[in-house]
Steps between C-alpha positions, in 0.01 A plus 500: 500500500410449866506130573582263782797281571616221271257207514669176608401165349677212676558205270772291667759501775781745436845340479723732709524607865464866400160418348304632798674837474422509128133429563477767769671758279267424208197527725610847611542640148251774421389582853483876520627532145351544157775323310492124549229256400485155345470130576782307671501128417672359810694178431429505126701276265537672163759234419372150582634359825689818597282716727590857586401718793255698288412623154337843530278592205476879513321749275829626359731202525574153638732429795666165572592473869756230591633445850866438585589387852828628644694310767459777760356848540717784374530873547632558148480274198704572188301329223629543143303280262807386307751470784555356848292626789630623836311517828659747741824462304500119497460318165188289447503191279215275397600161361813411312422666167282795595651848489270620776192381691270655235641308201229234508234762566605701195487186285147429623405863440618480138292185442192664655550812288508293181187311607308822571612649168377187321155479661439877497685680217523869572440446873704811576807534720598182688712565808665271754533549875760287682373503859782423744473409867474420789586869548716755321510863604658640182542345155762656274452441126727646231355788301514295179281231659251757628454622143372154404190300592628311807491627860663331799333602826384395841118503465337783691211726407746777409740295288223310320316823420814659357569192288146476362493868409833474314433168324130520402525791256271426203349806333143371539338248734402161359131425466290280726480231233876506442554462875260204513673327209844547655389377844331197344818413307727536805266347757221283351382410852450862603138595577318720245555872540185718491521800273421741785793366699746533211377851423556586865860375468570748221443296183316680222158406367610489135810401313690756293380361166128498588313766300315754705347711218205262479323712757491789257314306228148552643555876489623483144204285398251766609596736219371297200174397668353851526534619139389161362152532654466868410483463117262205536241712676531765230439259212184343636276810480651590160265267308159662573444827318457788741247780432697805384267745677580386856869453432533853362438663837826402672707585187567866589642395834703200386748651244713692755605196705581286195874592499575462870292181527783248427725603791207502743371151412704330775337729757153404377585133516632538853175663618250246367413291199158662451627834353659314206195531264500885517858498374378307198219748453756779477683334213194363315186715546269260311569198726347583843138403435302521824271206567286675761434854628707434812804408292470811280515730803809327629668528162431875489655565839801270478678693218455821697647334809788368292567849364502641850735226613731568207513871583580427864771252401654743252507781757648263757762378254603856416520598868700186584735561210559859601529404865737214408726746322504722807566212736763359267673835496480532875612142561805508278731630777463185722715273271819684605417404861553121449789584270672679783439211741602220264875570479684281748603672823870563526719400788691726729724754334807324636486185291310619192324165450171492309208289620194398294184427696340159441238487777384685810220442750403559862275324750481404866561124465862518608547143625341345191774651282787386726681172568725352765579684823382826347155351451498371858596848624217661305251244627590599858503875435223692327622715215333810361563403138758389246596657169687285249666584170707317238751668270714391207842660494834498322814509711834532322330387180353185655126440554384489859172474692407691813222418747403751769268473798409788732324374815318754718443446875289677765811609691878525463569228756321235293677620187840466668424145618382400153814637332715294737312184399522583129874575517575156642663291219273216393209646692267535203364812336221653292394330176558683172185663358574460128578131550167448679304683230697378192603851393867438419590534135733225379693298757344481845760591763585259779573688822748249637840639595360853474683807622304634798450843650254636754418834658289629789306823466292567809219245493583348158760244395627468142642167378700475174612194301692520170606210274641452153266383222582230425697392806687381686538778756696541822419729794842667491509570126623863471260588217198354678595667829530834321158448339344406835633815665372711213155337528471632855419838342236373254141621552254216557142590412230249588 
């Protein structure tokens, strides 16, 4: 999936003051990460005469980005979609009839969503990002709103990455042609997109309904061509009468291989087409009439060679069969080995929570699997490797998802500094492996509002996130906190 940042296509001037921050955040998506790719249509107008900051056509979804300018910067913005907003405790109003400053933006988002659904049925998830500015340190959205398809945020690389990961969640990426059609419908003035560029952004080469079994047809067609020519060569020499005296000589040698001949015919055909006439001579002794002395000598030797080949093949088949039985008997014990490793690892004995493994892997590309301040920390400090694992769980009868990352460092001092950066609220984290590799079964978890735990063991740091599936989740949920603490004891095998 490795691909670059989102490709920006500027179509028109963006309408809000926060537009520059939006453009910078979109340009940063995908750097050092394997998650984000797509085409951002800057200043697009899905609805005539009503431009938006951007429409991002991604492999697994579409994002509508609309800017909302606030009167002043704020440290904390309370932004419920259906209620009044507060900036640092002070209410914000926008017009006489608007509930909050995002009322008009949500109306425009709904119109854009309908337009995209009309021009591209089955376009996948369509999410909306309300980008607020000039600056907001923390945006507080209710849990019910976070479970939907709208995010209110101040546009940074970290917040935009988290929103794209949670909103673009189609099971399969759209094809290059589907992406071209959607971009053409939303932005007719956009330049043509080369196939290599769209493939590099994560779009697939083929759509889901395109048949791929066509490539097998040439192999299937080979089978009827070989036996069709074989009978034809046998019938041609059948017309001339062959002298019985010369044909009688190979008769004593030909009867033994008559029975095993049918199963060996494919082997003869695979060697060459020339040995086909001797096979006919074995079944019809009166047909092979030699036309010259040179041909008669060849005919005499070929049946003997065929007999020798048959004997060798029979001996080999018997030895393989007997050897196969021995190997089969000796290889039967290995199946219990995967059977013993397949059951999900259990948690610590304290909580008695069961975990089912969904994915596990290890490599040395630590920063490419991180985001936010955690990614910046890993880019400054060399790590020895990272092991990641994803688990499905059930806590108090409710489905949950667990993502674990174990980051190894050359020394304990670097590990301690990294843990401090990771423990900082809102400082980013490590991306979930099963989400990256599409290995979740059923609903894909969204690790927003996750319960968090971490531990330091010498030169390694373990990071845990646990959420409900489906959400919403909160960091202080007792069940999720209990599951996160239990996951500290889970083995992670890369």
